[in-house]
Each structure stands twice: as C-alpha cells, then as structure tokens.
C-alpha positions as CSV (number, residue, x, y, z in Angstrom):
1,Q,22.3,-31.5,11.9
2,L,20.2,-28.5,12.2
3,Q,17.5,-28.5,15.0
4,L,14.7,-25.9,15.2
5,V,12.5,-25.2,18.3
6,E,9.4,-23.1,17.9
7,F,7.8,-21.1,20.8
8,G,5.4,-18.3,21.5
9,G,2.0,-19.9,20.9
10,G,-1.0,-19.6,23.3
11,L,-4.3,-18.7,23.6
12,V,-5.9,-15.4,22.4
13,Q,-9.0,-13.7,21.8
14,P,-9.9,-13.0,18.2
15,G,-8.1,-10.0,17.0
16,G,-5.3,-10.6,19.3
17,S,-1.8,-11.1,18.4
18,L,1.2,-13.4,19.0
19,R,4.9,-13.5,18.1
20,L,6.0,-17.1,17.1
21,S,9.7,-17.8,17.1
22,C,11.9,-20.3,15.3
23,A,15.3,-20.8,16.9
24,A,17.9,-22.8,15.1
25,S,21.0,-24.6,16.4
26,G,23.3,-27.1,15.0
27,F,24.7,-26.3,11.5
28,T,23.5,-22.7,11.4
29,R,26.4,-21.2,9.3
30,D,24.8,-22.7,6.2
31,Y,22.2,-20.9,4.2
32,Y,18.6,-21.9,5.3
33,A,15.4,-20.7,3.8
34,I,12.7,-20.9,6.7
35,G,9.0,-21.7,6.1
36,W,6.1,-21.5,8.6
37,F,3.5,-24.2,8.2
38,R,0.1,-24.8,10.2
39,Q,-1.9,-27.8,10.8
40,A,-5.5,-27.7,12.1
41,P,-7.3,-30.6,13.7
42,G,-8.7,-32.7,10.9
43,K,-6.9,-30.7,8.3
44,E,-4.0,-31.1,6.0
45,R,-0.9,-29.2,6.8
46,E,-0.8,-25.8,5.0
47,G,2.0,-23.5,4.1
48,V,1.6,-20.1,5.5
49,S,4.9,-18.0,4.9
50,C,8.6,-18.2,4.2
51,I,11.6,-16.1,4.0
52,S,14.5,-16.7,2.0
53,S,18.0,-17.5,3.1
54,G,19.1,-14.0,2.5
55,G,16.0,-12.6,4.3
56,D,15.1,-10.2,1.4
57,Y,12.2,-12.2,-0.2
58,T,9.2,-13.3,1.6
59,Y,5.9,-15.0,0.6
60,Y,2.6,-15.2,2.4
61,I,-0.6,-17.1,1.4
62,D,-3.5,-14.9,0.6
63,S,-5.5,-15.5,3.8
64,V,-2.8,-14.2,6.2
65,K,-1.5,-11.2,3.9
66,G,-1.5,-8.0,5.9
67,R,-1.9,-9.8,9.3
68,F,1.3,-12.0,9.4
69,T,4.9,-10.8,9.0
70,I,7.9,-13.0,8.7
71,S,11.2,-11.8,9.7
72,R,14.7,-13.2,10.5
73,D,17.5,-12.2,13.1
74,S,20.5,-14.0,11.6
75,A,22.6,-12.9,14.6
76,K,20.2,-14.9,17.0
77,N,19.6,-17.7,14.4
78,T,16.0,-17.0,14.9
79,V,13.1,-16.3,12.5
80,Y,9.9,-14.7,13.7
81,L,6.3,-14.7,12.7
82,Q,4.3,-12.0,14.0
83,V,0.6,-12.9,13.9
84,N,-1.8,-10.0,14.1
85,S,-5.6,-9.6,13.9
86,L,-6.2,-13.3,14.6
87,K,-9.1,-15.3,13.5
88,P,-10.7,-18.6,14.9
89,E,-9.7,-20.2,11.6
90,D,-6.0,-19.4,12.5
91,T,-6.3,-22.1,15.3
92,A,-3.7,-24.8,14.6
93,V,-0.1,-26.1,15.5
94,Y,2.5,-23.9,13.8
95,Y,5.7,-25.4,12.6
96,C,8.8,-23.9,11.2
97,A,11.0,-25.7,8.7
98,A,14.2,-25.2,7.2
99,A,15.8,-25.7,3.9
100,N,19.4,-25.4,2.9
101,T,19.4,-23.4,0.0
102,K,21.0,-20.0,-1.5
103,K,18.1,-19.5,-3.7
104,R,16.9,-15.9,-3.9
105,L,13.3,-17.0,-3.5
106,C,11.5,-19.5,-1.2
107,V,8.4,-21.7,-1.5
108,I,6.1,-23.0,0.9
109,N,5.9,-26.7,-0.3
110,G,6.7,-28.9,2.7
111,E,8.5,-31.3,0.5
112,E,11.1,-28.8,0.0
113,Y,12.0,-28.6,3.8
114,P,14.0,-31.6,5.5
115,Y,14.3,-30.0,9.0
116,W,11.2,-29.5,11.1
117,G,10.4,-28.1,14.6
118,Q,7.9,-29.8,17.0
119,G,5.2,-27.3,16.6
120,T,3.7,-24.6,18.9
121,Q,-0.1,-24.5,19.5
122,V,-2.0,-21.4,18.5
123,T,-5.6,-21.2,19.6
124,V,-7.9,-18.4,18.8
125,S,-11.0,-18.2,20.8
126,S,-13.2,-16.0,23.0
C-alpha cells in the first residue's frame, strides 16, 4: 500500500511563495504519476498540476501556469509543488495523489488516482 504525506503549507501574504512536498512510502518501486489537487471551502476539488511517472511530462491548469512548478526527486520519493506569486484565490487544502501507471502523460482527473494524502492547508491573506 502506498502512503502519501503532504507538508509545507502555511499562511502567506499575497505574492508570497511556498514549497509543498508530497512524500511517498510503501510500494515506491512501482511507477506513479502524481497529481496535486486543491479544495477551497465551499468549492469542489480542483486538479492543479500533475507529473508523469517518468517525470518528463507535466501539466498545469491555466490559472497557475507560470506561478506553480511541479517536480519530482525519485531518489527521495518526493514530489514538490513550488507555488509562487500566491493569490487569495489560491487558498485551499492542497492534496497530492498517486496513480500506478507507466503512461507517458498524466491527467488531473481525481478519479484516476487511488492513493491520496491527508492534505496541507495553504492560506493566502494579508
């Protein structure tokens, strides 16, 4: 069973930055695509970004392009989401999720990801 733990969230002012981490343990020798999702109060969960199992394909939704960067360190079994130029509308609980796949691409459809972390809160406020 794969376990995921997110950390790195916090309270930042608009324009600030955070680095969110998603650490995996368990069956980490398999190939996993990783997605980052977020859910704001009263809103549906939203896919934000993903990275393929090989790390050579990434995807971002339009609202975070140029501000968020996803990367992975396979040696540390960790995926990062660098979030810059944060806006109040980025406030949400951020979750990482994993899908066991060797596909070259990745998607941010939550139904494709069976493994989820517990989430980390990101609050952007002055």
